[in-house]
Structure formats: C-alpha cells, structure tokens
C-alpha positions, 0 to 999 in steps of 0.5 A, a space after each residue: 500499499 502506497 505510504 499516503 493510503 496507509 497513513 490515510 487509513 491510520 489517521 481514521 483511528 481504525 481497528 488493525 482488523 479493519 485496516 487490514 480489510 481497508 487496506 485491501 479495499 484501497 489497492 484493489 481500487 488503486 489501480 483503476 482510480 485514474 480511470 475513475 474507479 469508485 472513490 472509497 469511503 472510510 470514515 464519517 461522523 456527525 458534529 456541530 457546524 462551525 456556523 451553527 446546525 449540524 455537519 456530517 463529515 465523510 473521508 473519502 480516498 479522492 474527490 467527488 461531485 455531490 449533489 443535495 436536496 430534501 424530501 418530505 414525508 418523512 423529512 430527509 436530506 439526500 446527498 447524491 453522489 457518484 458510485 462510492 465504495 463505503 467501507 464504514 463500520 456497522 455501527 455508523 449513522 445509528 447515533 442521534 446528533 443535532 439535526 441528524 436523527 440518523 443516516 444511511 448509505 450505499 449504491 442507489 442505482 448502477 453507478 449512483 450512490 447516496 447518502 439518506 439523512 433522517 432530520 430530527 427536524 426540519 433542515 436545509 443543507 446550507 452548504 456542500 463541499 470537498 476538501 484536500 485534508 492536509 495531514 494524509 491527502 484524503 478528501 473530506 466531503 462535508 455537508 452542513 445542514 441548517 435549522 429552517 421552518 415547515 413553510 421554507 422546508 416544504 418549498 425546498 423539497 423535491 422529488 428526484 427522478 426514479 432509478 433507471 428501469 432494469 432490463 427485461 429478461 432476454 427471451 429463449 424461444 426454445 426453452 419452455 421451462 418456468 421463470 422464477 424470479 428471486 427477490 432478495 429484499 432491501 439493498 443499497 440504501 436501504 438496509 433492512 432491519 439490523 441485527 444487534 451485532 451490526 448485521 444488515 438484513 439486505 446482506 443476510 438475505 442476499 446470501 440465501 437468495 443467491 444460494 437459492 439461485 445456485 441450487 436451482 440452476 443447479 437442478 436445471 429444471 426451471 430458469 431463474 433470476 434475481 431482481 438484484 444481483 448486487 448490494 443495490 437498491 430496486 424499488 418495490 414497484 420495479 421489483 414487480 415490473 421485472 416479474 411481470 415483464 419477464 412474465 415469471 411464473 413465480 415470484 419469491 421474496 426473501 426477507 428477516 423481521 426483527 422485534 426488538 421489544 420481543 427477542 423471545 419472537 423467533 421463527 419463519 413465516 410465508 406471506 401471500 398477498 392480500 387487501 386484508 391483513 390475516 392479523 395486526 402484527 402482519 398488517 404492521 409488517 406489511 406497512 413497514 416493508 412498503 416503506 422500504 423506497 422512503 428508506 432509500 431516498 425514493 418516491 414511494 410510487 405505486 406498482 401496478 395500481 388496483 388490480 382489479 383495474 388490470 385484469 379480470 377478478 377471476 385471473 386475479 383469484 386464479 393468481 392467489 390461488 396459486 400463491 397459496 398452493 405454492 405457500 403451503 407446499 413451501 411450509 411442508 418443505 421448510 417445516 423440516 428443517 427450520 423453526 416455524 412461527 406460531 402462524 407459519 403462513 398469513 396474508 397482507 398487502 405487501 407491495 411486492 406480492 401485488 402482481 395480478 398475474 405472477 403467483 408470489 409469496 413473501 418469506 420471512 426467514 426468522 428474526 434478527 432480533 432473536 439470537 437464536 435465529 439470527 445464529 441460524 440465519 448467519 450459519 452456512 450449514 442452515 443456509 444450505 439446508 434452508 435453500 435446499 428445501 425451497 428448490 425442492 418446493 419450487 421444483 415440486 410446484 412445477 412439476 405437477 403442470 399439465 401441458 399446455 398451461 399452468 397458471 395466469 403467466 403460462 396462459 399469457 405466454 401461449 396466447 402472446 408468445 414469448 417475452 420480448 428480448 430487451 433492445 
C-alpha cells in the first residue's frame, strides 16, 4: 500500500483488523483510480457545524461531485454521489446528533450512490463541499445542515427522478422451463432490519437468495433470475415490474424480520398477498416493508395499481390460488429443517406481492432480534439446508403442471408468445 494510503487509513483511528480489510479495498481500487473507479469512504461522523446547525463529514479516497436536496414525508436530506465504495463500521449513522436523527448510505442505482439523512427536525442543506485534508491527502466531504421552518422546508423539498429501469429477461424461444424470480429484500441505501451485532438484513437475505439461485440453476428444471444481483437499491414497484415484464411463473421474495421489544419471538413465516391482513402483526410488518422506498430516499410510487383495474377478478383469484398452493408446499418443506412461527402462513398487503398475474410469496426467514434465529441466519450449514428445501418446493410446484397451460403466466405466454428481448 502506498505510504499516503497507509497514513490516511491509520489517521482514521481504525482497529488493525479493519485496517487490513480497508487496505485491501484501497489496493483493489488503486489501479483503476486514474479511470475514475469508485471512491472509497472509510469514515463518517456527525457533529456541530462551525456556523451553527449540524455537519456530516465523510472521509473519501478522492474528490467526488455531490448533489443535495430535501424530501418531505418523512423529512430527509438526500446526498447523491457517483458510485462510492462505502467501507464504514456497521454502527455508522445510528447515533442521533443535532439535526441528524440517523443516516444511511449505499448504492442507489448502477453507478450512483446515495446518503440518506433522517432529519430530527426540518432543515436545509446549507453547504456541500469537498476539500483535501492536508495531513494525509484524503478528501473530506462536508454536508452542513441549518434549521428552517416547515414552510421553507416544504418549498425546498423535491422528488428525485426514479432509478433507471432494469432490463427485461432475454427470451429464449426454445426454453419452455418455468421462470422463477428470486427477490432479495432491501439493498443499497435500504439496509432493512439491523441486528444487535450490526448485521444488515439486506446482506443476510442476499446470501440466501444467491444460494437458492445456485441450487435452482444446478437442478436445471427452471429458469431463474434475481431482482438484484448486488448490494443495490431496487424500488418495490420495479421488483414487481421485473417479474411481470419477464412473464415470470413464480416470484419469491426473501426477508428477515426484527422485533426489538420481543427478542423471544422467533421462527419463519410465509406471506401471500391480500388486501386484508391476517392479523395486526402482519399488517404492521407489511406497512413497514412497504416504506422501503422511503428509507432509500426514493419516491414511494405505486406499482401496477389496483389489480382489479388491470385484470379480471377471475385472473386475480387464480393467481392467489396458485400463490397459496405454493406457500403450502413451501411450508411443508421448510417445516422439516427450520423453526416456523406460531402462524406460519399469513396474508398481508405487501407491495411486492401485488402482481395480478404472477404467483408470489414473501418468506420471512426469521427474526434478527432473536439470538437463536440470528445464529442460524448467519450459519452456512443452515442456509444450505433451507435453500435446498426451498429449491425442492419450487421444483415440486412446477412438476405437477399439465401442458399446455399452468397458471396465469403460462396462459398469457401461450396466447401472446415469448417475452420480448430488451434492446
């Protein structure tokens, strides 16, 4: 590592083990820095601003261009950046300080990163600046927040443009295997639930989703695609759009819950879509998950809208019937290898389950607030067992289909031909 880089990292006051990881990240980024590889963020802190208000300071390996704005409902300050490799300690952003209630960060879209600051009260972004730090050559990005009243905040609030749409799944006219969309919940600027040890839900479920995809591809009985194949934010409506435009035959969304007030609660739950939740707990969970776009600093745009306006009620009933059938089969498989909750199959109005013509389920693998569940969620052996059973449930679900049609997606494909190939 160059002496300047070593001095830069050591000045941040990080532990030796963390320094080793960051040293590797620096070395990996160094050869491509001349070609504008992602800057590396290795420290961030919140404190008073010199002129009053609150300052967020981020230490970067090189200068970046930053754009700032505020959003209402809830009140947030958004800092848009080019892609940044955030190598920050897990506890970063959780401490309340001045005008900052908390902040999050991550990849918002390919090539774009974002910092989302939850405001303790209405505030304006008074200043955004980058400057070299003399003692180590690092770049210091500073964001100063100043108090403002509600009217001034409302006038300044804007809505950002939505992230670019993902490409559709390329069609293969000769491949009649069912298409399964595996959706790893949260991602990028939306970490999801956070365990007491600092583990993020987005990372845990991504690992499970990727292993499930590997098992399905290895089996070769279905085609499979992920809604995200990296730690990037994907809007809820975009996840539904991906499945519908690809004419998927099954959508499986993977999550992990957390109830800090009840650490004794544990076990997995499988959800299917419904306008009315099975119980109050399911309704609260769906409401929290449906705010994922806001957590990432994006517009909470609706997906396909009221399904009754898109397809006939008969199609919707058929889709939900297939969803429930798969949920029961999945429950039968998972019950063999993992603890299930007191009510293992429930219904709720999750936005990712609103596709009117793609059978969809959401699997809450367990509770990050439960030490027993968390230990399992982080266990490679447990993940192998669970994804094996999930893959078996998916393959069994499609094994009983009778040609030429099976469910809404098969019927639509037979009538209209294969999905179009993206340009």
